[in-house]
Structure formats: C-alpha cells, structure tokens
Steps between C-alpha positions, in 0.01 A plus 500: 500500500632142472150375424494718186824374345576132480635260236240351273479121504741361244397229259768241431524584132537876550834672488632772726497841330755765592483850350736789564468847354751760611845640470806285523667680787670317788217592735251296292667166583458338159776252588270351765223449246746326269628281784139409586447395138810281517365334816162436337677352197714268716184375672330438164214729599306657212544876482519792263696815572467831318736788580422834338709812524851626459767690680828494682541124562315360197809355331627357829162335564492356146841348564381359833191353332723327244725366777203366698329380182 
C-alpha cells in the first residue's frame, strides 16, 4: 500500500496546503492543526490553511488561532 500513497515532489516556490472539513469537537484535534500552522509560520515556510466547519469548540479554537497568530 505504501507504494500507492507518497508525497509528491515539492517545488521550492510551492506552499503547503492544509484543509480541514469537519466538526469542531475535541476528538477532531483542531488545536494540533493550529499548532502546526504556528510552527510553519515560525519557520517561515509557505503554507495556507483552510478550516471549514463548526461545533462545540469553534469559539475556543478561534481564540487559540488568535493567540498563536
């Protein structure tokens, strides 16, 4: 199965794309996606993150996103 799924070669000018679509419940782990974005930002790596959905922890995750910038 590993031979079917592998990262595509990255060109230096391309940015990392992250997309999440789901419910904002604790099980989803949105805080880890936000922390990953903060790490990418600190390393000056180009990325774009789109989070789509709503739910129980949406406001908390918005606040965390603001804190992490």
